[in-house]
N, C-alpha and C positions, 0 to 999 in steps of 0.2 A: 504493499499499499502504500503510494509516493506521498501522501501528507502525513503517514504515522507518526506520533511524537518518538523520537530516540528515545527516551528513559520516562520514567515514572513521573520526574520533577516536570519535564518538558510537556507531560498529560496533563497535569495538575495547572502550570502557566496557562496552557491554552484555553482550558476552563473559566481560568479566570480571565482572559481575553474576552472570551464569549461573554461571560456575564457582565462584564466591563460595560460591553457593547448593546446588550441589552438593557442595562439602566441607562445608557445614553438615548436611546429608541425612547424607551418608556417617558423619560423627560421632553420630549421632543415632539410627543403623539398627543394627538387632538384628538377628543372622543372617547365617551366611557368604553366603548366595546373595544375599542383599540387597545387603550390603558390596560383592560382585564385582560387581553389575549396575552400582552407582553408580560404582564405582572406575574401569570401564570406562566409562563416560560421559565421566568427567572425563578420561581419557588420550584420548578422543576428541576434544574441545572442545579440549582443550589441543596436540592434534597440528594442528589444524585451524588455531589462533588462530595458534599460532607461524607454522607455515606461511605463512598470509597475509601476517606481520607482516615474514617474513624474505623471502619473494619481491617484494614490493610496497611496504609501507608504508614500513620501513627504506630500502630502494635510493632511494625519492623523496627521502627529507631527507637524505641522503650529501651532505657540504657543505654544507649549508644551517644545521643547528644543529650542538651540539657534537657531534663523533666519536668522542669518547671516551664520551659517553655512550652512542652508537650501540653502539660496539665493548661495552661494558659489558652491554648488553641480549643481544645475541649470545650473551654467557658465561653470562648467567645462562639464558639458554634450555636452553644445552645443559647446564648442570647439572639443569635440569627434565626435559631429555630422559632423563637417566641414567635419573633415578627413573621416569617415565613408563613407559620400557622395561620396567623392572623389576616394575613393578605390574602392567602389563598382559599380561606373561608369567606372572605369579603368581597366587596363590591365597590367601584371609583365612587359610587354615590354613598358611601359610608363617611361618617365623620372620620378625620384624620387618615383616610386610606392613603393619599399622596404624601402624607407626612411618614407615613409606617413605610412606602416605599422608599422615599429619601434617606430616612436612619438607616433602615437595611443597607443602602449601597454605601454610606459611611462607615458602618461596620464592617462591612465587606473589604472595602478600601484599605481601613486599619489593618483588619485580618490580612491582608493581601501584601502590605506593605512588609507585616513582622516575618512572613514566609520567605520573600523575594528579596529583601535586603542584603545588599551585596555581600558583605563580609561576616556580619555575625548573625543572619537570618536562620531560618529554620533551615532551609533548603540548601545555602552554603554548610550549615552544618552536617547535614545529610549527605552531602556530595566526599565529604571528608572521612566518610565510616567504609566498614567492607560489605554493605548490603548490595545487592545485584540489582543495580536500579532497570535494567532493561527486564531482566524476568519479573519482579516488581510491578513494571508498567505492562505486562501481559497479563498479569494476575487482574490487576486492576482494569482493565479494558476490559476484560472478560466479564467482569462484575459489573461494568458499567453497562455495556449492551445488555446483559439481562435485566437492570434497573430500566433501562431505556424501554426495553418491551415492556415490562410490568407495568409501566406508564403510560405507554399506548394502549394496553389491552386492560388493565382493571385499575388506572391510576395508583400512584403510589399514597401509602397511609400519612396520615399526620407525621411530620418530623418530631422524633423521640430524644427529649433531653437526656445527657449523660452523668453530668455533675451539678446539674441544677434541680431541685427537687421541686415543680412546679406544683402550685396546689396543695402541698404538705401541710 
C-alpha cells in the first residue's frame, strides 16, 4: 500500500492530521446538518484513535518511557471522551454544542503537542526504545480496520473512561 504509514508513530500522526482537518472543516461549516456530520466524523475518528492507543500503543511502552507521561495521556483521553460522548449524543441545536467541539479541539491540540514534541514528547521517547514500531503499526492497523468496520455496521459504543470515574 503506497500511502501506508511507515510505523506506529506515523500512523498516529496521520490520525492527528486527519482529526485536525475535521476540526477545521467544522469551524468553517455552515448549517446544522453539515456541522453534525463533521462532528460525528470527529467523534468516530477520536474513539478509534483512543482505543488503538490505549489497547495497543500505550501498553507497549509501559515501563519503557516515562510512566507519568502515559498516565497523563490516559487522563487526557478521559477528558476528551466525556466531550466526545456529549457531542455524539447531542445536536448543533443544543446549547453549548459548538463550544464543546471547540474545547475538544483545544484538548486534542494540547494532547497532540505532548505526544509529538520534538525531543521530550512521548513519541520521541518511544523511538528510543527497543519496541518494534513496524510490528506495532501492523497490530494497530488491524485493530483500526476492525473498529472502522464496526462503526459502519453497528456504530461504536460510547467512549469508556479509563482513569476517571464518571458519575461515581
